C-alpha positions as CSV (number, residue, x, y, z in Angstrom):
1,M,-20.7,-22.2,6.9
2,L,-20.7,-18.4,6.4
3,T,-17.3,-16.6,7.8
4,A,-18.1,-13.0,7.9
5,C,-15.6,-10.6,9.5
6,V,-14.0,-6.8,9.1
7,A,-10.5,-6.6,9.6
8,G,-9.5,-5.5,12.8
9,A,-13.0,-5.7,14.3
10,T,-14.3,-6.8,17.7
11,I,-17.9,-8.3,17.4
12,V,-19.9,-7.3,20.1
13,D,-23.5,-9.2,19.2
14,F,-25.1,-10.7,16.4
15,D,-28.8,-11.7,15.7
16,F,-30.6,-13.4,12.9
17,H,-34.1,-12.1,11.4
18,G,-36.1,-15.2,10.1
19,S,-38.2,-13.7,7.7
20,S,-35.7,-11.6,5.7
21,G,-33.1,-14.3,6.3
22,F,-30.2,-11.7,7.4
23,I,-27.7,-12.0,9.6
24,Y,-27.1,-8.9,11.4
25,W,-24.0,-8.1,13.9
26,A,-22.3,-5.2,15.3
27,D,-18.5,-4.6,15.8
28,I,-16.4,-2.0,16.8
29,T,-13.0,-1.2,15.0
30,S,-10.3,1.4,16.3
31,S,-7.8,3.3,14.6
32,Q,-5.5,6.1,15.0
33,S,-6.0,9.6,13.0
34,R,-3.1,12.0,12.3
35,Y,-5.3,15.2,13.5
36,L,-8.0,13.3,15.6
37,G,-6.1,10.8,17.6
38,S,-7.8,7.7,18.5
39,V,-10.9,7.4,16.6
40,K,-13.6,4.5,17.5
41,K,-16.1,3.5,14.8
42,L,-19.2,1.5,16.2
43,N,-20.7,-0.5,13.1
44,V,-23.5,-2.7,12.3
45,H,-23.6,-5.0,9.3
46,R,-26.1,-7.3,7.7
47,I,-25.5,-10.2,5.1
48,K,-27.3,-13.5,4.0
49,P,-26.1,-16.6,5.4
50,D,-24.9,-17.6,1.6
51,G,-22.5,-14.8,1.6
52,S,-24.9,-12.2,-0.8
53,D,-26.3,-9.0,0.3
54,Y,-23.7,-7.7,2.7
55,A,-24.5,-4.0,3.8
56,D,-23.2,-1.6,6.5
57,I,-26.4,-0.7,8.1
58,V,-25.0,1.9,10.7
59,T,-21.6,3.3,11.1
60,V,-21.3,5.9,14.2
61,T,-17.7,7.4,14.8
62,T,-16.6,8.6,17.9
63,M,-13.3,9.9,19.6
64,K,-14.4,8.8,22.8
65,S,-12.7,5.4,24.3
66,Y,-15.6,4.9,26.7
67,H,-18.2,4.7,24.0
68,G,-19.5,1.5,22.5
69,I,-22.3,-1.0,21.7
70,S,-23.2,-3.7,24.2
71,A,-26.2,-5.4,22.4
72,L,-28.1,-5.7,19.0
73,A,-31.3,-7.1,18.9
74,I,-33.7,-7.4,15.7
75,N,-37.6,-7.0,16.4
76,W,-38.8,-9.8,14.3
77,L,-42.3,-8.3,13.9
78,E,-41.5,-5.3,12.1
79,G,-37.7,-5.6,11.5
80,I,-36.3,-3.1,13.6
81,I,-32.7,-2.6,14.7
82,W,-32.4,-2.3,18.5
83,L,-28.9,-1.2,19.6
84,L,-27.8,-0.6,23.3
85,F,-24.8,1.7,23.5
86,Y,-22.7,2.3,26.7
87,V,-21.2,5.6,27.9
88,I,-18.7,5.3,30.7
89,G,-18.4,8.3,32.8
């Protein structure tokens, strides 16, 4: 069994693309910046089940605490990644 994790990340959703064999997942990491204050990164990653071919696909940085990713899906016919972002307020 493969365990893939980014330290300090909260995994939001994941999906598997059967024809490519990749597992995709979305996570959120938060940190403090000396000059910017609270910074949140919304990330999408992929990896093969055997642990090979890890890649960061998308990273979006925001300073808004109410922005995030609520869902991830892979279009299995065309390999398109769909992300559902949320904004509160």
